[in-house]
N, C-alpha and C positions, 0 to 999 in steps of 0.2 A: 507510658509513651513508648512508641516503637522506635527503634534505632537501626540505622543501616551504616555499617562502617564504610569509610571512604579513605583509602590509602593512596598517597601520592608518592612518586619516586623521590627519595631523599628525605622524606618526612620521618621523624623519630616516633611521632605519635599520630595515629590516624585521626582524621576528622570524623565527625558523626553528623548525620542528618536526623533530626528529631521530628516526629509527627505527633500530633495531639492524641488524646485518649481515643482508642478505637471504639469503645462502647460495647462491642459484641465480638464474638469469635468470627462471625461472618465478615465484619468490617475490618478485622485485624489483617486478613490476607490482603485486602485492597490497600490498607495503610502501609503494610510492608512493601508491596510493589511500588507504591508511590514514593516511599522513602528511598528505595533502591534506585529508582529512576532519577529522583531529585539528587541523590548522591553523585550519580554519574554526571548530571548537568552542572553540579557545583564545582567540578574540577577546576575550571578556569576562573573562578570567582575570587581568588585571593586566599591568603593564609589565615584561616580562622579555625579554632578547635571544633566548632559545631555550627550547624545551620538549622533553622526552623523550616521544614519543608513547606509549610503553609505560606511562607514569605518568598518561596522560590518559584511560584507558579509562572511568572513572566519569563524567568530564566529557563524554566523547563520547556515552555512553549518555544522560545528562541532556540534552545538546544535541539528540539525535535525538528526545527526548520533549518538547522545549520548547513545542510548540504544543498539547500535550494538556491539556485542562482539569483533569484529575486532578493533574497535576504542579503547576499553579498553586494548586489547592486545598490540596495537601499543604504547599506553602510557606506559604500563608496560615495554615493550622491550626498549623503548627509554630512560625513566628516572627512571625506577624502582630501579636500584642500587643506584642512588642518593637519592631517597626517603628513601630507607632502611638505608643508611648511616646517613641521618639526624634524623632518629628516635633514633639512638643509640650514635651518636658522635657529638662533637662540635669542631669547629664551624659548624653550619648548612651551607651547600653549595648551597642549592636551591636559596636563595636570591642573591647569587653571580651570578649564572647562569642567573637568571631573569634580573638582572641589566645589565649584559653583553649583553644579547640579546636585551633588551629594548634600548640600546645605539648602536645597530647595530655593535657590536664588537669593539667599540671605548673604549679602556681600560682606558684611562685617565678619561673619563667621568664616566664610571662605578665605578672606584675607588673613584672619588669625591662623587658620590651619596652614596656609601657605607661607606664613611669616612675611607678609607683604604689607606695605601701607596701603590704605584704601585707594589712593589715587593711582598707584601702580596697578592694582587689581582692575580699576575702572578702565585704564588704558589697555590692559591685556584683553579685557572683555570686549572693548570696542574693536580691537584688532581681530579677535575671533569672529565677531559679527560681520566684519568686512570680508574676511577670508571665506566665510561660509555663506555670505549673502543672506543673512538671517537676522532677525530681531530677537535678542535673548530675553526680552521682556514679554514676548508673545507666548502664551501657554502652549499653543499647538507646536511651535518651533521647539520649545523646551522639551515637550513630550517626545517629539521625533528625535531630537538629539540624545535624550536619555535612552530611548529604545535602541538607537544606532550604536551607542557606546556599549550597551549591554550585549547586543547582538555581536559586536566585534569580538567579544571575549569567546564566543562560540564558533565564529567563522574563521578563526586563524589570526 
């Protein structure tokens, strides 16, 4: 496996991005370049000791587009009302949406992670749907929200 170190300010131990078996010397160079670029893209993704570069392709694409105004506009259109809500009101709803999406819409698992009873989670999800004007049971809406939250990590 190829590895590219990724150091963040304040970290005691650098993270690593791991790429699968290169297979040949010719492929090793491309694998190392991919790992290095994925390591740069992984900066804003949280504190983990390592990342599998093969699972970072969407984040790598969003990182490459990070300076494009269209990406920032997409994030603002998709989750801007929720971010505005969270700046002024409690409870903050962004963690609820993130947990819901991280668990692929499985409400019981999201509620467990957030230490909420299910009815409270349902109420928060309904409020999120109202704020964003979207249906959280619609696969296209969920995809757009997932991409917007991932893009947000790279756009500031």
